[in-house]
N, CA, C and O atoms as a MOPAC input file, in Angstrom:
PM7 MOZYME 1SCF
protein

 N     40.46900 1    44.28800 1    29.15900 1
 C     41.31100 1    43.44300 1    28.67700 1
 C     42.81000 1    43.76500 1    28.61300 1
 O     43.77800 1    43.02900 1    28.80300 1
 N     42.74800 1    44.89400 1    28.33600 1
 C     44.30800 1    45.75700 1    28.15200 1
 C     44.85600 1    46.26600 1    29.11000 1
 O     45.95200 1    46.76700 1    28.85800 1
 N     44.44000 1    46.34300 1    30.32500 1
 C     45.29900 1    45.92800 1    31.27200 1
 C     45.62000 1    44.61400 1    32.18100 1
 O     46.51800 1    44.42900 1    33.00200 1
 N     44.83900 1    43.99300 1    31.85400 1
 C     44.95000 1    42.53000 1    32.00900 1
 C     46.42600 1    42.02300 1    31.58600 1
 O     47.38400 1    41.53000 1    32.18000 1
 N     46.07300 1    42.45400 1    30.04600 1
 C     47.39000 1    41.73400 1    28.97100 1
 C     48.49600 1    42.61400 1    29.52800 1
 O     49.59600 1    42.06000 1    29.54200 1
 N     48.45000 1    44.12400 1    30.09100 1
 C     49.69900 1    44.89000 1    30.23200 1
 C     49.95700 1    44.06100 1    32.19100 1
 O     50.98300 1    43.87700 1    32.84500 1
 N     49.26600 1    43.93000 1    32.33800 1
 C     49.60800 1    42.74800 1    34.07200 1
 C     50.26200 1    41.54500 1    33.63700 1
 O     51.09700 1    41.02600 1    34.37700 1
 N     50.03500 1    41.14100 1    32.73900 1
 C     50.44700 1    39.69800 1    32.31300 1
 C     52.05900 1    40.03400 1    32.01400 1
 O     53.11400 1    39.48400 1    32.33100 1
 N     51.71800 1    41.18000 1    31.26700 1
 C     53.34500 1    41.20900 1    30.46500 1
 C     54.40000 1    41.90100 1    31.54900 1
 O     55.61000 1    41.80900 1    31.34200 1
 N     53.95800 1    42.50100 1    32.55000 1
 C     54.98200 1    42.82000 1    33.47500 1
 C     54.93100 1    41.43300 1    34.16100 1
 O     55.81100 1    40.57200 1    34.16100 1
 N     54.21400 1    41.41400 1    34.50400 1
 C     54.74100 1    39.99700 1    35.60600 1
 C     55.86000 1    38.63400 1    34.77600 1
 O     56.72400 1    38.02700 1    35.40900 1
 N     55.54100 1    38.38900 1    33.20900 1
 C     56.51700 1    37.63600 1    32.36900 1
 C     58.10300 1    38.42100 1    32.43200 1
 O     59.18400 1    37.86300 1    32.61900 1
 N     57.85900 1    39.78400 1    32.22600 1
 C     58.83800 1    40.79100 1    32.31900 1
 C     59.59200 1    40.18300 1    33.20700 1
 O     60.52800 1    39.48400 1    32.81700 1
 N     59.29400 1    40.35400 1    34.68300 1
 C     59.80900 1    40.69000 1    35.92000 1
 C     60.07300 1    38.96600 1    35.98500 1
 O     60.89400 1    38.72000 1    36.86900 1
 N     59.66800 1    37.93000 1    35.39400 1
 C     59.98500 1    36.46900 1    35.74100 1
 C     61.31700 1    36.35300 1    34.83200 1
 O     62.36400 1    35.83800 1    35.22200 1
 N     61.09700 1    36.92800 1    33.53000 1
 C     62.68300 1    36.53300 1    32.81300 1
 C     64.03800 1    37.65700 1    33.55400 1
 O     65.26500 1    37.69100 1    33.45500 1
 N     63.15000 1    38.34600 1    34.18600 1
 C     64.90800 1    39.10600 1    35.26900 1
 C     65.19000 1    38.61300 1    36.17900 1
 O     66.33400 1    38.41600 1    36.58900 1
 N     64.23300 1    38.33400 1    36.64600 1
 C     64.43700 1    37.59200 1    38.40300 1
 C     65.07900 1    35.65100 1    37.88500 1
 O     65.68100 1    35.05500 1    38.77900 1
 N     64.90400 1    34.98800 1    36.67800 1
 C     65.63100 1    34.19400 1    35.96400 1
 C     67.31100 1    34.48200 1    35.85300 1
 O     68.27800 1    33.91700 1    36.36300 1
 N     67.16900 1    35.66200 1    34.91500 1
 C     68.78500 1    35.97600 1    34.89200 1
 C     69.41500 1    35.84900 1    36.07600 1
 O     70.40000 1    35.15000 1    36.31600 1
 N     68.65100 1    36.73500 1    37.00600 1
 C     69.62000 1    36.80600 1    38.63300 1
 C     69.67000 1    35.05600 1    39.16500 1
 O     70.74800 1    34.60000 1    39.54700 1
 N     68.80600 1    34.44800 1    39.14800 1
 C     69.07200 1    33.36200 1    39.41700 1
 C     70.19100 1    32.58200 1    38.84500 1
 O     71.04700 1    32.15100 1    39.61700 1
 N     70.28200 1    32.34100 1    37.49600 1
 C     70.93600 1    31.86500 1    36.42200 1
 C     72.14500 1    32.51100 1    37.04800 1
 O     72.58100 1    31.62900 1    37.78800 1
 N     72.87000 1    33.48800 1    37.15000 1
 C     73.86800 1    34.42800 1    37.58700 1
 C     74.45200 1    33.96100 1    38.84500 1
 O     75.66700 1    33.84500 1    39.00700 1
 N     73.35900 1    33.62900 1    39.94700 1
 C     73.22700 1    32.75800 1    41.54500 1
 C     73.62200 1    31.77800 1    41.12700 1
 O     74.64900 1    31.48600 1    41.73900 1
 N     73.33300 1    30.92200 1    40.24700 1
 C     73.29600 1    29.62100 1    40.07000 1
 C     74.51600 1    29.22400 1    39.63700 1
 O     75.11000 1    28.36600 1    40.29000 1
 N     75.08500 1    29.75900 1    38.50100 1
 C     76.62000 1    29.82200 1    38.25000 1
 C     77.45800 1    29.95300 1    39.27400 1
 O     78.22600 1    29.03600 1    39.56800 1
 N     77.42500 1    31.02300 1    39.90200 1
 C     78.44400 1    31.14900 1    40.80600 1
 C     78.65400 1    30.50600 1    42.08800 1
 O     79.70700 1    30.59700 1    42.71800 1
 N     77.33000 1    29.66100 1    42.57600 1
 C     77.66400 1    28.71900 1    43.13000 1
 C     77.66100 1    27.68900 1    42.87000 1
 O     77.41400 1    26.86200 1    43.74700 1
 N     78.01900 1    27.16000 1    41.13400 1
 C     78.43500 1    25.75800 1    40.82500 1
 C     79.92400 1    26.25900 1    40.57900 1
 O     80.60200 1    25.35900 1    40.08200 1
 N     80.46800 1    27.17800 1    40.74000 1
 C     82.20700 1    27.91200 1    40.41700 1
 C     82.02100 1    27.59800 1    38.90100 1
 O     82.80000 1    26.69300 1    38.60100 1
 N     81.17600 1    28.06500 1    37.68500 1
 C     81.07000 1    27.62500 1    36.77800 1
 C     81.28000 1    29.03800 1    36.36200 1
 O     80.33300 1    29.82300 1    36.41300 1
 N     82.58700 1    29.45500 1    35.90900 1
 C     82.48200 1    30.68800 1    35.54100 1
 C     82.49100 1    31.02300 1    34.11000 1
 O     82.69000 1    32.18600 1    33.75900 1
 N     82.31000 1    30.19000 1    33.35900 1
 C     81.67900 1    30.15500 1    31.49200 1
 C     80.48300 1    30.54100 1    31.72700 1
 O     80.08500 1    31.63700 1    31.33100 1
 N     79.76300 1    29.74200 1    32.37300 1
 C     78.74500 1    30.27500 1    32.45700 1
 C     78.02400 1    31.83300 1    33.26200 1
 O     77.10100 1    32.56600 1    32.90700 1
 N     78.79200 1    31.86100 1    34.25500 1
 C     78.27800 1    32.89200 1    34.64800 1
 C     79.05600 1    34.62300 1    33.54500 1
 O     78.58500 1    35.75800 1    33.61100 1
 N     80.10700 1    34.23900 1    32.80700 1
 C     80.20300 1    35.24300 1    32.19900 1
 C     79.39800 1    35.93600 1    30.83400 1
 O     79.22900 1    37.07300 1    30.39200 1
 N     79.00000 1    34.49100 1    30.44000 1
 C     78.07100 1    34.30300 1    29.50200 1
 C     76.72300 1    35.69100 1    29.62200 1
 O     76.06000 1    35.88700 1    28.60300 1
 N     76.46500 1    36.43900 1    30.72000 1
 C     75.89400 1    36.96500 1    31.22300 1
 C     76.16100 1    38.14800 1    31.27900 1
 O     75.34300 1    39.01300 1    31.59200 1
 N     77.42400 1    38.36600 1    30.96300 1
 C     78.20800 1    39.68000 1    31.23500 1
 C     77.40600 1    40.70200 1    29.56400 1
 O     76.80900 1    40.34100 1    28.55000 1
 N     77.81500 1    41.88400 1    30.06500 1
 C     76.89100 1    42.59000 1    29.23100 1
 C     78.24400 1    42.91600 1    28.01500 1
 O     79.25300 1    42.22600 1    27.86400 1
 N     77.90500 1    44.04200 1    27.34100 1
 C     79.18500 1    44.76900 1    26.16900 1
 C     79.85000 1    45.19900 1    27.05100 1
 O     80.86700 1    45.02900 1    26.37900 1
 N     80.39400 1    45.78700 1    28.34800 1
 C     81.33900 1    46.64900 1    28.72500 1
 C     80.29200 1    46.39200 1    30.02800 1
 O     79.12200 1    46.68100 1    30.27900 1
 N     81.68500 1    45.49300 1    30.89400 1
 C     81.85000 1    45.97900 1    32.38100 1
 C     82.57000 1    45.79000 1    33.06200 1
 O     83.55400 1    45.05900 1    32.94600 1
 N     82.00300 1    46.84300 1    34.53000 1
 C     83.30300 1    46.94000 1    35.55700 1
 C     83.97600 1    46.25900 1    35.54600 1
 O     83.77100 1    45.54500 1    34.56500 1
 N     85.02500 1    45.85600 1    36.23200 1
 C     85.94600 1    44.98000 1    36.99000 1
 C     86.74600 1    45.79900 1    38.21600 1
 O     87.43200 1    46.82100 1    38.22000 1
 N     86.18800 1    44.54700 1    39.59100 1
 C     87.57600 1    45.02500 1    40.26300 1
 C     88.39500 1    43.55100 1    40.72700 1
 O     87.82600 1    42.48400 1    40.49900 1
 N     89.03900 1    43.55900 1    41.03900 1
 C     90.04800 1    41.97100 1    40.92000 1
 C     90.70000 1    42.37200 1    42.55200 1
 O     90.64300 1    43.57900 1    42.78500 1
 N     91.19900 1    41.66000 1    43.49000 1
 C     92.24000 1    42.15000 1    44.53200 1
 C     93.13700 1    42.56300 1    44.05000 1
 O     93.32700 1    42.17300 1    42.89800 1
 N     94.35500 1    43.74300 1    44.76200 1
 C     95.31500 1    44.22700 1    44.59900 1
 C     95.07800 1    44.26200 1    43.53400 1
 O     95.57600 1    43.27800 1    42.98700 1
 N     94.25700 1    45.24000 1    42.46400 1
 C     94.34400 1    45.80500 1    41.20000 1
 C     93.30500 1    47.01600 1    41.38400 1
 O     92.47800 1    46.99300 1    42.29500 1
 N     93.38700 1    47.99700 1    40.53600 1
 C     92.52900 1    48.77700 1    40.41500 1
 C     91.94800 1    48.79100 1    39.43600 1
 O     92.24400 1    48.54400 1    38.26700 1
 N     90.46300 1    49.30800 1    40.29000 1
 C     88.47800 1    49.02200 1    39.25800 1
 C     89.21900 1    49.01600 1    37.91800 1
 O     90.33400 1    49.52700 1    37.80600 1
 N     88.67500 1    48.51900 1    37.06100 1
 C     88.80000 1    48.52000 1    35.56200 1
 C     87.31400 1    49.04000 1    35.50600 1
 O     86.36500 1    48.68600 1    36.20500 1
 N     87.36600 1    50.16900 1    34.27900 1
 C     85.91600 1    50.52200 1    33.45100 1
 C     85.77500 1    49.79300 1    32.53200 1
 O     86.55100 1    49.07400 1    31.90300 1
 N     84.47100 1    50.05600 1    32.45300 1
 C     83.97500 1    49.78800 1    30.34700 1
 C     85.00000 1    48.43700 1    30.23000 1
 O     85.79900 1    48.44600 1    29.29300 1
 N     84.99900 1    47.80600 1    30.73300 1
 C     85.95500 1    46.27800 1    29.89400 1
 C     85.07100 1    45.86100 1    28.89800 1
 O     83.84600 1    45.78700 1    28.99100 1
 N     85.70200 1    45.62300 1    28.04100 1
 C     84.57300 1    45.02100 1    26.92000 1
 C     84.70700 1    43.49300 1    27.05300 1
 O     85.78800 1    42.95000 1    27.27700 1
 N     83.29100 1    42.68600 1    26.86800 1
 C     82.74400 1    41.43000 1    27.47500 1
 C     83.84800 1    40.56500 1    27.40000 1
 O     84.18700 1    40.02200 1    28.45200 1
 N     84.63700 1    40.26500 1    26.11800 1
 C     85.59700 1    39.39900 1    26.37600 1
 C     86.95000 1    39.30400 1    27.10800 1
 O     87.45000 1    38.31400 1    27.64200 1
 N     87.58600 1    40.97300 1    26.97700 1
 C     88.58000 1    40.99100 1    28.08800 1
 C     88.07000 1    40.49000 1    29.07300 1
 O     88.55400 1    39.46800 1    29.55900 1
 N     86.54600 1    41.32400 1    29.80000 1
 C     86.03800 1    41.10500 1    30.98500 1
 C     85.98800 1    39.39900 1    31.39100 1
 O     86.30400 1    38.86700 1    32.45500 1
 N     85.65900 1    39.00300 1    30.58800 1
 C     85.52000 1    37.44700 1    30.81100 1
 C     86.56300 1    36.50200 1    30.62500 1
 O     86.54600 1    35.28400 1    30.80200 1
 N     87.69000 1    37.42900 1    30.14900 1
 C     89.03800 1    36.82200 1    29.97900 1
 C     89.76200 1    37.17400 1    32.11600 1
 O     90.31000 1    36.38200 1    32.88300 1
 N     89.53400 1    38.04600 1    32.23300 1
 C     90.54300 1    38.59700 1    33.04900 1
 C     89.39100 1    37.47700 1    34.53800 1
 O     89.92600 1    36.72800 1    35.35500 1
 N     87.95200 1    37.71400 1    34.45300 1
 C     87.69800 1    36.87100 1    35.54300 1
 C     87.83500 1    35.18600 1    35.45000 1
 O     87.70700 1    34.48500 1    36.45300 1
 N     88.08800 1    34.68400 1    34.22900 1
 C     88.06400 1    33.51500 1    34.28200 1
 C     89.53300 1    32.94200 1    34.66700 1
 O     89.77600 1    31.91900 1    35.30700 1
 N     90.44000 1    33.86200 1    34.11300 1
 C     91.69200 1    33.74600 1    35.00700 1
 C     92.25200 1    33.63700 1    36.76400 1
 O     93.06400 1    33.12400 1    37.53300 1
 N     91.12400 1    34.53700 1    36.63500 1
 C     90.96100 1    34.78900 1    38.16400 1
 C     90.53000 1    33.80700 1    39.11400 1
 O     90.88800 1    33.70300 1    40.28700 1
 N     89.48800 1    32.89500 1    38.28700 1
 C     88.71500 1    32.00000 1    39.19800 1
 C     89.94800 1    30.56100 1    39.10900 1
 O     90.32800 1    29.90800 1    40.08100 1
 N     90.36500 1    30.36500 1    37.68600 1
 C     91.90600 1    29.58200 1    37.24100 1
 C     92.49000 1    29.56200 1    38.49500 1
 O     92.49500 1    28.67300 1    39.34600 1
 N     93.24500 1    31.26300 1    38.48900 1
 C     94.77800 1    30.47800 1    39.52400 1
 C     93.75600 1    30.92000 1    40.99500 1
 O     94.50900 1    31.24500 1    41.91200 1
 N     92.87500 1    30.96600 1    41.23300 1
 C     92.24900 1    31.17100 1    42.47000 1
 C     91.48600 1    29.93200 1    43.10700 1
 O     90.87800 1    30.14700 1    44.15500 1
 N     91.45800 1    28.24100 1    42.39000 1
 C     90.90600 1    27.37200 1    41.93500 1
 C     89.15400 1    27.95000 1    43.29000 1
 O     88.78800 1    27.70900 1    44.44100 1
 N     88.67200 1    28.76900 1    42.07600 1
 C     87.22400 1    28.85700 1    42.64600 1
 C     86.35200 1    27.82100 1    42.63500 1
 O     85.82600 1    27.56800 1    41.55100 1
 N     86.01600 1    27.02900 1    43.76000 1
 C     85.01500 1    26.15200 1    43.55700 1
 C     83.39400 1    26.45900 1    43.53400 1
 O     82.57300 1    25.67700 1    43.05500 1
 N     83.09800 1    27.63800 1    44.08900 1
 C     81.59700 1    28.03100 1    44.22500 1
 C     81.13700 1    28.95600 1    44.74900 1
 O     81.45100 1    30.00900 1    44.19400 1
 N     80.50200 1    29.05700 1    45.61000 1
 C     80.20200 1    30.39100 1    45.61100 1
 C     79.15700 1    30.44200 1    47.07200 1
 O     78.90300 1    29.25200 1    47.25400 1
 N     78.66600 1    30.99800 1    47.83600 1
 C     77.85600 1    31.19300 1    49.22500 1
 C     77.16400 1    32.37400 1    48.89300 1
 O     77.69300 1    33.39400 1    48.45100 1
 N     75.80200 1    32.18400 1    49.15000 1
 C     75.41200 1    33.37500 1    48.42600 1
 C     74.79900 1    34.67200 1    50.33700 1
 O     74.26600 1    34.20400 1    51.34300 1
 N     75.11900 1    35.95100 1    50.14500 1
 C     74.76400 1    36.07700 1    51.40400 1
 C     73.47900 1    36.31800 1    51.39300 1
 O     73.08900 1    36.35100 1    52.56000 1
 N     72.16200 1    36.60400 1    50.24600 1
 C     71.20500 1    36.87600 1    51.09600 1
 C     70.73700 1    36.36800 1    49.02100 1
 O     71.42800 1    36.03300 1    48.05900 1
 N     69.32500 1    36.57700 1    49.23200 1
 C     68.87900 1    36.22800 1    48.28800 1
 C     69.13000 1    37.40400 1    47.12900 1
 O     69.36500 1    38.48200 1    47.67600 1
 N     69.14400 1    37.50200 1    45.25500 1
 C     69.66700 1    38.83600 1    44.47300 1
 C     68.51400 1    39.90000 1    45.25300 1
 O     67.38900 1    39.63000 1    45.67400 1
 N     69.17500 1    41.04500 1    45.26300 1
 C     68.20900 1    42.64700 1    45.40700 1
 C     68.41000 1    43.11700 1    44.46000 1
 O     69.39400 1    43.16100 1    43.72100 1
 N     66.82900 1    43.76200 1    44.41300 1
 C     66.61100 1    44.67600 1    42.90000 1
 C     66.67300 1    46.26300 1    43.75000 1
 O     66.22300 1    46.29800 1    44.89600 1
 N     67.14700 1    47.31500 1    43.23400 1
 C     67.21400 1    48.25800 1    43.50400 1
 C     67.55700 1    49.60200 1    42.19100 1
 O     68.58000 1    49.68800 1    41.51100 1
 N     66.47500 1    50.42400 1    42.15900 1
 C     66.77500 1    51.48300 1    41.24900 1
 C     66.61600 1    51.01200 1    39.88700 1
 O     66.76100 1    51.70100 1    38.87800 1
 N     66.23400 1    49.49900 1    39.95000 1
 C     65.94400 1    49.11600 1    38.52400 1
 C     67.56100 1    47.83600 1    37.87900 1
 O     67.70600 1    47.11600 1    36.89200 1
 N     68.19500 1    48.07400 1    38.76000 1
 C     69.25500 1    46.84300 1    39.42000 1
 C     69.26300 1    46.07400 1    40.03800 1
 O     68.79700 1    46.22100 1    41.16800 1
 N     69.76900 1    44.90900 1    39.64900 1
 C     69.84900 1    43.99500 1    40.57000 1
 C     71.16500 1    43.51900 1    41.42400 1
 O     72.18400 1    43.26400 1    40.78200 1
 N     71.17700 1    43.38400 1    42.92600 1
 C     72.60400 1    43.05000 1    43.09000 1
 C     72.99300 1    41.64400 1    43.88700 1
 O     72.53900 1    41.35000 1    44.99200 1
 N     73.83400 1    40.90600 1    43.19000 1
 C     74.11400 1    39.41800 1    43.84200 1
 C     75.23600 1    39.22100 1    44.82100 1
 O     76.19300 1    38.81700 1    44.16100 1
 N     75.48300 1    39.29400 1    45.77800 1
 C     76.56400 1    38.96100 1    46.80300 1
 C     77.05700 1    37.65400 1    47.60800 1
 O     76.20100 1    37.09200 1    48.29100 1
 N     77.97700 1    37.27900 1    47.59500 1
 C     78.43700 1    36.44500 1    48.36700 1
 C     79.72000 1    36.34400 1    48.41100 1
 O     80.45100 1    37.22200 1    47.95300 1
 N     80.31800 1    34.86800 1    49.17000 1
 C     81.44300 1    35.26800 1    49.42800 1
 C     81.92400 1    33.51700 1    48.28600 1
 O     81.43600 1    32.39300 1    48.40200 1
 N     82.92500 1    33.97500 1    47.38200 1
 C     83.81400 1    32.51000 1    46.98400 1
 C     84.01700 1    32.19700 1    47.47400 1
 O     84.48700 1    32.64800 1    48.51800 1
 N     83.76500 1    30.60300 1    47.01100 1
 C     85.11000 1    29.92400 1    48.09300 1
 C     86.05900 1    28.84800 1    46.69700 1
 O     85.78100 1    28.19600 1    45.69100 1
 N     87.38900 1    29.28900 1    47.59100 1
 C     88.30300 1    28.58400 1    46.57000 1
 C     90.00300 1    27.85000 1    47.61100 1
 O     90.14400 1    26.94600 1    48.43500 1
 N     90.58600 1    28.45900 1    47.21500 1
 C     92.04900 1    28.55500 1    47.94900 1
 C     91.98600 1    29.63900 1    48.99600 1
 O     92.48200 1    29.70400 1    50.12100 1
 N     91.11400 1    30.60200 1    48.19400 1
 C     91.09000 1    31.60800 1    49.58900 1
 C     90.15300 1    32.31200 1    49.34400 1
 O     90.09300 1    32.59100 1    48.14700 1
 N     89.02300 1    32.92900 1    50.22600 1
 C     87.95800 1    33.06100 1    50.13800 1
 C     87.63500 1    34.30500 1    49.27400 1
 O     88.64100 1    34.77100 1    48.73900 1
 N     86.86000 1    34.74300 1    49.09400 1
 C     86.73600 1    36.16300 1    48.37700 1
 C     85.09600 1    36.62700 1    48.72500 1
 O     84.28500 1    35.71600 1    48.89200 1
 N     84.58100 1    38.23600 1    48.84000 1
 C     83.47500 1    38.21100 1    48.77000 1
 C     83.37800 1    38.85500 1    47.16100 1
 O     84.22400 1    39.71700 1    46.92200 1
 N     82.69800 1    38.61200 1    46.36700 1
 C     82.04900 1    39.17500 1    45.58500 1
 C     80.48700 1    39.50700 1    45.44600 1
 O     79.60800 1    38.80600 1    45.94600 1
 N     80.20200 1    40.96800 1    44.51100 1
 C     79.41200 1    41.68300 1    43.88800 1
 C     78.88900 1    41.96000 1    42.82000 1
 O     79.25300 1    42.98700 1    42.24800 1
 N     78.05700 1    41.26900 1    42.34300 1
 C     77.34200 1    41.65000 1    41.15700 1
 C     76.66100 1    42.24800 1    40.62000 1
 O     75.50600 1    41.84300 1    40.74900 1
 N     76.84500 1    43.74300 1    39.55300 1
 C     75.15700 1    44.20200 1    39.80600 1
 C     75.01400 1    43.71900 1    38.41400 1
 O     75.98700 1    43.50000 1    37.69200 1
 N     73.28700 1    43.49100 1    37.90800 1
 C     72.95500 1    43.34800 1    36.89400 1
 C     71.83600 1    44.36800 1    36.52200 1
 O     71.07100 1    44.68000 1    37.43500 1
 N     71.62400 1    44.98900 1    35.15600 1
 C     70.98200 1    45.78800 1    34.70300 1
 C     69.54400 1    45.62100 1    33.58100 1
 O     69.53500 1    44.40000 1    33.73100 1
 N     69.02000 1    45.72700 1    33.15000 1
 C     68.04000 1    45.55000 1    32.12300 1
 C     68.53600 1    46.53100 1    31.00400 1
 O     68.62400 1    47.75800 1    31.04900 1
 N     68.83700 1    45.66200 1    29.98900 1
 C     69.17500 1    45.64200 1    28.44400 1
 C     68.68600 1    45.42300 1    27.47900 1
 O     69.13200 1    44.69600 1    26.59200 1
 N     67.30700 1    46.23500 1    27.48100 1
 C     66.45100 1    45.67200 1    26.36600 1
 C     65.11600 1    44.52800 1    27.20500 1
 O     64.06000 1    44.84600 1    27.75300 1
 N     65.54500 1    43.59500 1    27.05700 1
 C     64.74900 1    42.46600 1    27.15700 1
 C     65.33300 1    41.53200 1    28.17500 1
 O     64.72300 1    40.57400 1    28.65100 1
 N     66.85600 1    41.96400 1    28.54500 1
 C     67.27900 1    41.12100 1    29.28300 1
 C     68.05500 1    41.44300 1    29.86400 1
 O     68.51200 1    42.53100 1    29.51500 1
 N     68.85000 1    40.64400 1    31.32900 1
 C     69.46600 1    41.94800 1    32.18000 1
 C     70.92200 1    41.03800 1    31.83000 1
 O     71.14200 1    39.85100 1    31.58700 1
 N     71.63200 1    42.07500 1    31.92700 1
 C     73.18300 1    41.42900 1    31.61800 1
 C     74.20300 1    41.91400 1    32.99900 1
 O     74.20500 1    43.02800 1    33.52300 1
 N     74.58500 1    41.36900 1    33.17800 1
 C     76.07100 1    41.97100 1    34.25700 1
 C     77.04600 1    42.79200 1    33.64000 1
 O     77.75600 1    42.49300 1    32.68000 1
 N     77.00500 1    44.38800 1    34.59800 1
 C     77.71100 1    45.15300 1    34.35900 1
 C     78.50200 1    45.50300 1    35.01300 1
 O     79.41800 1    46.24300 1    34.65500 1
 N     78.29000 1    44.93000 1    36.44100 1
 C     79.95400 1    45.10100 1    37.56700 1
 C     80.13900 1    43.96600 1    37.88800 1
 O     79.32100 1    43.07000 1    37.67800 1
 N     81.48200 1    43.77700 1    38.57300 1
 C     81.85200 1    42.15200 1    38.64700 1
 C     83.19900 1    42.95900 1    39.77700 1
 O     84.22600 1    43.63200 1    39.68700 1
 N     82.24600 1    42.27400 1    40.87200 1
 C     83.65300 1    43.24000 1    41.91400 1
 C     84.20900 1    42.18700 1    43.02400 1
 O     83.32500 1    41.51300 1    43.55300 1
 N     85.26800 1    41.99500 1    43.36600 1
 C     85.66200 1    40.66600 1    43.90100 1
 C     86.95100 1    41.42800 1    44.87800 1
 O     87.87800 1    42.11000 1    44.44000 1
 N     86.73400 1    41.15200 1    45.97900 1
 C     87.94500 1    41.68600 1    46.89300 1
 C     87.52000 1    40.55500 1    48.93900 1
 O     88.26600 1    40.72400 1    49.90400 1

């Protein structure tokens, strides 16, 4: 019985993490920057075109930076390259942002306790 409960718990946890990466992917597909930034962790590494990478930006500032980028570039959605991939305890979402100009985006999510949070946003 103990093994059964452990297995069920594992599947529920993995399902919750998959839902987080799916929710991030869906927010990007819809071009919903407000929903996307809700998944940011307390600090986020941010790389935007023609700017140096900013490390450990607090959630509010990172949200403002990404929101400003989406608005100024009229981002309307995202075409994902592949389904989210998990590697070394992190989940990667990659795609092409659609807007006034197309940009590649890579998002990295990491487990923080009982939820997945965005820790890196790279737009090039």
